[in-house]
C-alpha atoms as one frame of an Amber mdcrd trajectory, in Angstrom:
protein
  10.559 -25.859  -5.237   9.700 -22.495  -6.808  11.609 -19.243  -6.417  10.718
 -15.720  -7.492  13.648 -13.378  -7.964  13.238  -9.641  -8.553  15.824  -7.383
 -10.123  16.130  -3.910 -11.596  15.706  -1.728  -8.548  18.003   1.141  -7.729
  18.353   4.864  -7.204  16.776   7.165  -9.776  16.054  10.875  -9.950  12.487
  12.190  -9.982  11.079  11.930 -13.484  13.321   9.000 -14.320  12.499   5.428
 -15.264  13.248   1.936 -14.046  12.292  -1.518 -15.266  11.791  -4.236 -12.706
  11.872  -7.930 -13.539  10.591 -10.946 -11.654  11.598 -14.407 -12.802  10.106
 -17.637 -11.553  12.362 -20.682 -11.473  12.086 -24.261 -10.365   9.557 -26.966
 -11.130   6.859 -24.731 -12.512   3.827 -26.045 -14.322   1.411 -23.132 -14.568
   1.696 -19.485 -13.569  -1.651 -17.813 -13.112  -1.998 -14.191 -11.956   1.166
 -12.240 -11.220   1.311  -9.027  -9.226   3.634  -6.259  -8.182   3.327  -4.927
  -4.645   5.311  -2.273  -2.844   5.944  -1.330   0.733   7.241   2.050   1.789
   8.826   2.586   5.209   6.172   2.717   7.912   3.384   1.829   5.499   1.425
  -1.283   4.641   2.246  -3.313   1.574   0.057  -2.198  -1.318  -0.886  -3.658
  -4.677   0.618  -1.778  -7.615  -0.404  -3.818 -10.661  -1.777  -7.212 -11.688
  -1.490  -9.248 -14.871  -3.385 -12.445 -15.619  -2.073 -15.444 -17.530  -3.661
 -14.112 -20.708  -2.329 -10.594 -20.265  -5.235  -8.697 -18.758  -3.947  -5.919
 -16.541  -5.112  -3.768 -13.678  -3.379  -0.888 -11.914  -3.579   1.017  -8.682
  -4.630   4.608  -9.173  -1.119   5.754  -8.248   0.394   3.658 -11.051  -2.041
   4.323 -13.889  -0.528   6.162 -16.811   3.028   5.854 -15.473   3.635   2.134
 -14.899   3.206  -0.749 -17.323   3.041  -4.373 -16.244   3.835  -7.130 -18.727
   4.926 -10.752 -18.776   6.758 -13.250 -20.940   5.197 -16.661 -20.347   8.012
 -18.447 -22.175  10.608 -16.950 -19.859   8.357 -17.152 -16.770   9.144 -13.483
 -16.226   7.073 -10.468 -15.310   8.108  -6.862 -15.777   7.162  -3.472 -14.393
   8.162  -0.494 -16.502   8.042   2.571 -14.286   8.187   6.018 -15.866   7.864
   9.535 -14.485   8.949   8.288 -11.086   8.157  10.371  -8.024   9.735  10.400
  -4.552   6.545   8.805  -3.231   7.264   5.751  -5.397  10.188   4.967  -3.100
   9.578   1.518  -1.626  10.610  -2.103  -1.668   8.875  -3.700  -4.631   7.782
  -7.313  -4.373   6.458  -9.704  -6.973   3.813 -12.257  -6.214   2.735 -15.191
  -8.357  -0.075 -17.710  -8.163   1.570 -20.951  -9.301   0.283 -24.436  -9.783
   2.620 -27.429  -9.570   2.115 -31.089  -8.796  -1.626 -30.560  -8.390  -1.233
 -27.830  -5.772  -1.871 -24.157  -6.376  -0.328 -21.585  -4.040   1.079 -18.096
  -3.837   4.783 -17.333  -3.909   6.559 -14.064  -3.069   9.903 -12.691  -4.126
  12.431 -11.220  -1.722  11.912  -7.639  -2.896  13.973  -5.029  -4.698  14.556
  -1.496  -3.406  13.474   1.464  -5.525  14.596   4.882  -4.334  13.492   8.053
  -6.115  15.522  11.010  -4.958  17.517  13.922  -6.284
């Protein structure tokens, strides 16, 4: 069984920073692409950033220049450093990972962590 657990969310003032983490645990053999998504109240879940197994990254336009995605393959952990946060960044942030184990490759989601940007 594989679990993804996010942490690092919270309440921050506009212009502040937060660092989210997502750790995969369980019988993991290979982690391929990992992604951060977010879902604001009343809106659809949207892709924020992607990182491949070799560290190539891609960002949504709203995240470019402010957010940095990274990963530690030894720790099976992905990070999202968020700077210059805006109220419109308020959302539940979810991690997603494409994981292969026992000859089967599938997508796993974390439970989400709340990020609130407000003064």
